[in-house]
N, C-alpha and C positions, 0 to 999 in steps of 0.2 A: 521657550528656553533652552539653549544648550549646556549637555553635562560637563562638567567639570571632571577631572581625573579620580578627587575625590569620593564621587561620590559611588555608592554600593548597587551594581545591577546583580540581580540573584536570580537565575534559571533553573526553573524547574522543570527537570529530563532531560535526559543523556541521550535520543535519539538524533536522528540526523539534522533535526531545526536547530534544538539545544546545541549539540556540538557547532552544527556551522557557525549559530550567532556567538558562542564564547569564542570561536576563532578569528571572527571576522571582529569583535569586539577588541581582543587581544592585539591584534593589529593594528588599531585604528588607536591605541592608546589607553583605552576604557577595558582592565580586566574586568571578569566576570566569574563570578562565584556560580559553579552547576553544581547543580544537586542530581544524582541520578539514583533510583534503588535495584536496579538490577547489581551485584558481585561482578558481571563479566566488564570488561574493557568494552568501552560502545562500540557499534557495531553497525552498519548498513544493513539492515532489515531487509532493502530490497532484493537480498543475496541468499536468504535463509536456505531456499530451493536448494543452490548447489551446494550447500554444506550438506543439506542431508541426500541429497545426490552421491555426495561422496566425490564431488570435484574441486571442492575447496575445502581448508580444515577452518575452522573458528579463527587462527588469526589472520588469515587471509581476507577479510571483510570487518577487521578490525577499523574506528574511524582512528584519524591523527588524535592523540589525547589532549585535551584542553589542559590549560597550565594548574586550574584550581576545582578539582574534580571531589565531592563530599559524597559518597555512600549511606543516603538515609533515606526514609519513606516522608514524608512531609505530610503529615497528619491535619492541620487547618492553618488558616490564615488570618490574621489580627488584623484589618485593614486599617483600623485607627492607631494601633499602635508600630506598625510597619515592621511588621514580626511573624516571621514562621513557624512552628510547632511541629515536633519532629517526633517518630514514633520512638526514638532512644532518650527521649525526654529534653533533647536541646532546644534551644531558642535562636533563632536565623534573622537579623536584623536587616533591613532591605531597605533601600531609597526609591530604587524602581524593579520591580519586580517583572518577570516575562515567565509567564505559563506556555512550556513546549510538552505538556503531558501525554500528546500522541492519541491513543485510540484503545480499547481494547475489545477483547473475540467476541462477536454475539457469540450467545449458547443457546439454539433452539430450544426449544420446551418439550424434550422428549422424557417422555415416562421412564424411569430408571437410572435417568444420566449422572444424577450426583448420589452421594453416598449418604447417611444420617448425617455425618457432619459436613457437608457441602462440599465435598472435594469430588474429583471426577475421579471414578473407577479406574481401576489396574487396568489398559492398554485404551483409556481414552485418553486424545490428545487434542487441545488446542495447539495453532500452528499459528504463530505470533511473536513468542520471543524464542531468545538463544536456549534458554534452558529446554521450551517447547521441544525444539529442532533436537537438541542433546537426546533428550528423555526419546523423541522418536529413534535417532539413529540407534540408539541400545538395544530399542525394541524388535528393531527391522532386522528379519534373515529371510534368504533364500524361501522361498516356497511359504512365506507368513503370510497368511490373510487378512487383507488390510482392506476396510471400508471409507473412503472419503465422502463425505457429505458436503455438497456443496460445487457446483460448476463456474465459477466464477473465476477469478484469472487465480486467485491462492490456491482452488481447490485444483484448480487444474497443475499448476506448478507442483503442490506438493502429489497428486498421481503419477506425474511423469517420473518426479525424483522417486517415487517409492518404487514404480517398475523397475528403475534403472539398476536399482540394488536388491532389487531378485523377488521382490514382493509378487501375490498375484493382487491385481487391485482392481475393485470395484469401485467405480466413483456414481454418486447417486445424486441426479441435480431435478430441484423442484420443478425447475418450468421446461419448457421442451427445448430448449437447444444451451448449449455450452458459452459461456461468457457474452450472456446475450446483451448485457449493459453498453458492452465497448463495440460487438461485432454486429455482421450484418448475416443474413442465413447462410450467403454461401462461405464468408468464411469461417463462421462455427462448424461447417462440414469439415472444412481442410482441419479444423484442429483437433476435432472427432478423430479423425483418420488418424491424423500423427498418434493419437493415444493409442487406437485401437493396433497400430503398425506395434507399441511396443509392448503389446498382450495386455494393456487395461479393456475391461470389460464397462463400456460406457451406459448408465440408464437414466435418459430425462423422463420429464412428467412423473415423476415418482418420487412420492412423499415418505420421508420416513416416520414413523411412529413413535418407537420405542427403542430401547437400547437393553439389550438381556443379561444381565449380569449374575454370574453363578460363581459362590464362595469367593466377593469382593473382583471379580476379574471379568470382562468382558466377554462373552460365547456368541453373540450374532445379532442380527442389526435386523426391525420387523420392522417393514412398507406397510402403508395404509390401507394394501390392498390384502393382506397377511400373508405375503412373501417373506421368507426371511434368511436371512443372509449369515453364513458362518464367517465370522469373525473373530481374529487374535487381536487385532489393531484398528481402533476408531479413530480417525481423523477428522475434524469438524472445523469446516472451512465454510462458514455460514456467513464471512462478513465482520464487518468491526463497525462499532460507533465509539463516537468521538467520550477520552477521559473527562467529563467535566465535575466530578463531583464536589472536588476542591472549590470550584469557583462557584458553584451551585451554593453551596454551604458559607461561603464568603459573599452571597446577597450577590453577586456580581449578575448583570443579563445573559441570559444563556437559554438560544432556541435547542436548535439541533446541538450546534457547537455554540462557544462561548463568544458572542459577539464582538467584533471589531470592527472599526473604521479605517479610513483610508490610512492611518499614520500606528493601525495594526492596535491602538487602543481599547479595554475592554471599559465599559460605565464607569471604572475607577480609574481618572487619568495617570494613577502609577501605577497602575496594572497593565500590561501587554501580553496579548496573545498570538502565538504560531505555531504552524503545522495541522497535523491533523485536527487538534482540537479546536483550532478557532473558524470559526463561521464569519466571511467576508460577505458581503453583498447576498446573503441566501446562498452562496456554497461551504460546503466545507468537504473539501478535496481527497486528503486520505489519499496523496499521491507525492511523492517523491520533490518534483521539479516545483512546484507551487510553493512546497515545506521550504527550499534552500531560498526559493525568490524572497519568503517572506522575510527571511532569518538576515537577508542582504539588504534589502528594508529598512530594515527594525534597526540594524547596526550604524546604516548610514544618518538612522534619525538620531540615534542617543549617542550617536558621535560629534553633533552640531550642527547636520547636513539638515535644513529644517524644510527643505525645500522637496524632500524624499517622500515619497508616496509608492502605497500598491495597489494599483485597479484592477487584482486579477490577471488569472494565469489559464492563458489557452492551453486545455491540458491534453497531452498527449501519452498514450497509452502505449507503454512499450513493453514487449515481453521477448527474450533472447535466453533461449536456450541451447545451449553450446551441448558438446558431447559427441557419441557415437553416432547419435541421431540430431543434428541442430533442427532446431526451429526458429523461425523468425515473426512476430507479429508486431505490426504497431495498425492505430487506429486511432483517426485525430478529426475534432468536430465534428458533422453532420452526416454520417456516416447513409443515413436513409434519404434518398432526395425528396424532396415535395414537385407537385405539379409544373414544369416548365422549366426544369432543373436538366440540365445534360449532364449525363453519366457516361464513361469511358472506363468503361471493364476489359479488361486481359487474364484470360484464365488459360495455365500450362498445367494440365493433367498429369504430364508424366512427370513433372518437375515437382508435382504439386506447391505452384504458386500460384496466386489471385492477387490481382492489382483492381483496385478501382477506385477512381475519383469522382468527386460530385460538384459540379459546377453550375453557381447562380449569378449570372448578369456580368458574366467572362470574370470571375470570381472564385478560388477553388476556395471551398466552404466544407470541406470535410473528406476523407479519405480510410481505405483497409486498404493496408497490404501486408502478404502471407508470403512466407518463403524467403527467398535471398533477398537481403534488403539493400540492395546498395542505393537505390533510390531515395530512400526515407529521408536523409537529410535536407536533398531539393526541395522534395515535396512539401516537406514541413515548412522550409521557411520561407516558401511561395503563400502556403496557409496563411504564417503567425505574422507574414508583413502583411497580407490583406492585399496583394500590389494586383491591381488589374490583369490577365493574362493575354500576352499575343493573340490579335484577332481570330490569325490563321489555324491556330490548335498546333500548329508543327511543334513548338517546345514542352507543350502538355506531354505529346504520344510520346516524345524523346525521353521525357523524365521520366514515364512511364517504362519505357521498352528499355532504358537505359539499364546495365546490370552493376553500372560502377566500378567495370572490371571484373567482376565475379564471373 
């Protein structure tokens, strides 16, 4: 069914996915109503760490504002009447609804984490929204003692940003190494070295047991082994989970995320889902590239291109940290080889660079690159295209050793 220009598309969520979809639809002649609950201009969440580090002001990471943006919180979906209920008492009608509700931070089950009225105590911050970022920015001063709980992509970015603002930072990671989901041990080691060079104290294999609060403000963080770290600031960077409350309450099919097909349709044909809240073919990506790709496919579908399909995104994790101590990292595909795979590895200890690619049956199946990444584009293209590599191995070594002019 192709959409005519008067059918009403309503998008819940003004993050990267929602804003991209609304803009694309506008360009294609089907204006959409975008609903966002944050009072800030829509912004690129990926760059929040750079705002925290003091490198960017919030307006630098603002997204181009879509034409129609309503600021309110949707509290319910009436699928039969095709209306939305909002916290301010208003109702909004839709013909086609798109959920781009994103994800919430995971708050670990720590003793003392919540005040009696379920607020985070003073000094304890999640790191997910612009408000979180501004709250942290206000609280961080040179010498302040900050504990970051979580050593994934977000925890590493937050710890680095706080260190660059002069805080004394301790990073506590439960598993045995940093960013273990994306990186191999050698690359994890380089990330750790980068942080320790900035003065961050990194503890791995460390479980946090409780947060000690005195007079409403955080004082220390206690480990499972009884060791306590003094803290004026605690940052929770324990990952995210899809925001699926609205979808669940409306009776849509939800597993980890809201289930969608190749047309990004939920179990209700009038409702679609994209971005962090969507689960496609078993995957909840939680990354920017798939969210943008889903938005583009859905915009095509909703404006009459019936052949458009979303078939999944081969996701590349990218962490680019500029500033006095620049750091660049990319990981894609399978970074751990299987028996029989070929591995090409180059390490330059003095420059702190590391490059590794995994080749299976003459195809590039994954890689990890740390340091100056002039090469990442060419390697990622070879991997995304799944083209056979030339048999003499020459170009692959050239790709790995060519610094792209850096």
